[in-house]
C-alpha angles and dihedrals in degrees: 000000000000107000130188122195114202140193103192119242117272139162128218093247089062092055106032133042107277094238095053102030094103092057095042100045114125138159117210122199102254095239098176092051091047091053089053090047091052092053092049092050090047089053091054101257125140108243137192127178122208118189116201090201087080103034140042124255089255093051091048091053091049090056091049091049092051094047094048097206127196092210135032122195112195123196121215139184121192096265090041096056097099089053091049090054091046090051092049090049091051093048091052089052089055092050127349089203094069108103109227122205130175131208139162136088098315098046090045090053099041102031111165092022087070088065094043104052101078095286097126090153092067111090100185147359126221101216102195140001105353106200097093097026096055094053092050091046092053092046088057092048092048091053092047092244128136123250099245110137097016101135116237096021130116110189146174119246107181106297093343128090113210123197114201122204115280119265116241113248117264108265100182102058091171088069091066120092116244115268112282097244087165087078090069114097097214124007090203092065092069107085123162121222118303115280092019098093136047106187135030143261096045124201122200115222135176122201097185141015128227135017135249093213127089107213110170094231099050127098116219126171089214098060093168094048091231099140129082115341106344090327099321124109115196132206115221117263091243092051091052093048091049090056092047090053090048091052091051091049088052090057103262115146101185135034127204110204108211101188110139084245120000092200101050088116103044097194093047092050090050090049093051090052092048092049093050089053094043091052091047092228113185109222139101122231147192128204143174124235141173116247094233092055102059139062135181096273092054093044089050090050090052091050091048090052094056102272108144102176142024134196121218116189096228093163099170144021092213120080093211089057092048088053091049090051088050092233094150089214135109133223090243091054089052092049092046098050097040086054092047093050092050091047092059091047103259121142109237130216120193120185119197133198130217124198105045114162108278095012115142131207088254089054089054091054090050089054090054090049090050091051089053091047092052090052094202118179091244129021124176133179130218138184113242108251125195100223118187112268095035129109087241092057094045092051 
C-alpha cells in the first residue's frame, strides 16, 4: 500500500512565546515516526514522510495529493491535536478513500476520545507502540477486513467506536529495524535546541524505552512499570553500536541520546562508552541522566567516549518540592553530580520547574538561588504542565 506519514504544519510562534521563539526553535528528528516508517518499508509498503515543520499546510496537502496514498498516519502531541484533526479533515476532502490513523502522545493518552470530539475524519487511533500494530492494521485493510481484534487499535465502524484490547509493549527491541532516516528530506534541517549540540548533522537515537521513575509530570505508556526491568526495556549494546556506526556512515557527526535516563543501568552505560572508545568512533554526543545513577568514573568514561554534555533534571532547589514531584533525588545528590560532571570536563544542563503542587513564591526564589549555586552551563525554567496521561493530569 502507499502510505504517507505526516507531522502537521506548525510555526514556532504557535509553540513558543512570541518574544523568545527565535531562540527556542528546534527541530527534532521524529524518531517514533521513523521507526514506524522502517516497519512499513520492511513489510513492503511504499512510504513517504511529510514534515509540517518545514512546509505550510497547503504545501503538505499538495504533496499528499501528488502521492495519492491509501493510508495516512498522522502524529499528534497534546498541543498539536487541533492541527492533526485539521489535517485529517483536509485529507478526507482530497480523497474519502484514504484511511486516516492518528498516533503520538495525545492519541495514546486519550484513545477513544480522539474519535469522539468532532474528529469524524479520523478513522482509527493507534493507542500504544505502533511498530507491530501498524503492519497488522494495514494487512487487514489490504485484505478488505475490519479491524476488530487488532491489539492496540481504537477504530470507527459506522456510528460505533470500537476499542480493541491493548497491545503488549515490545520486549525485544533488537528485533525492530533501525529508524528509516532515509525518509528525511534533508538531515541538516533537524537541529536540536540551542546549546544542546556541538556538531552537525545531528541524529537522534534511543537505546532503551521506558523509565523506572514515577515523576508526576511524566507520561509513560507503561504506567505500572510491568515491562522490562522495572519498566525499562533495553536494546543490546551491540545493537546500539551497530546503529551508531550506521548513523556515522550516513554522515551524522553528533548523536543526541533521548533515553529518559541513559544511565539507568550503570554497567550497560559503562559498556556502551567503552565500546564507542574501543571502536574509535568519531562523533560527539549528548545524553540525559539521573543524579542518583552516575558517579565520577562513569562520567569520565562518557567524556572519554566523546560525550561533551549531560542533562540532569534538577527541577527544584527545595527538597519538599522534589519529594512532591516524586523525583527520588536529593539536593546534595544534584550538587555532587553536577560538580562531578564539571570536574571531568562535561558541559552541564539543568532544567527546573515552577508550579509544583504546594510550591510557594519563596520556594521559587530558592530554586533560582539553587540554580545560581550549581553554576551549570545551561539552566532553563519551565511551568509545570498537566499533560494527558500523567499523574498530574489524572489528579
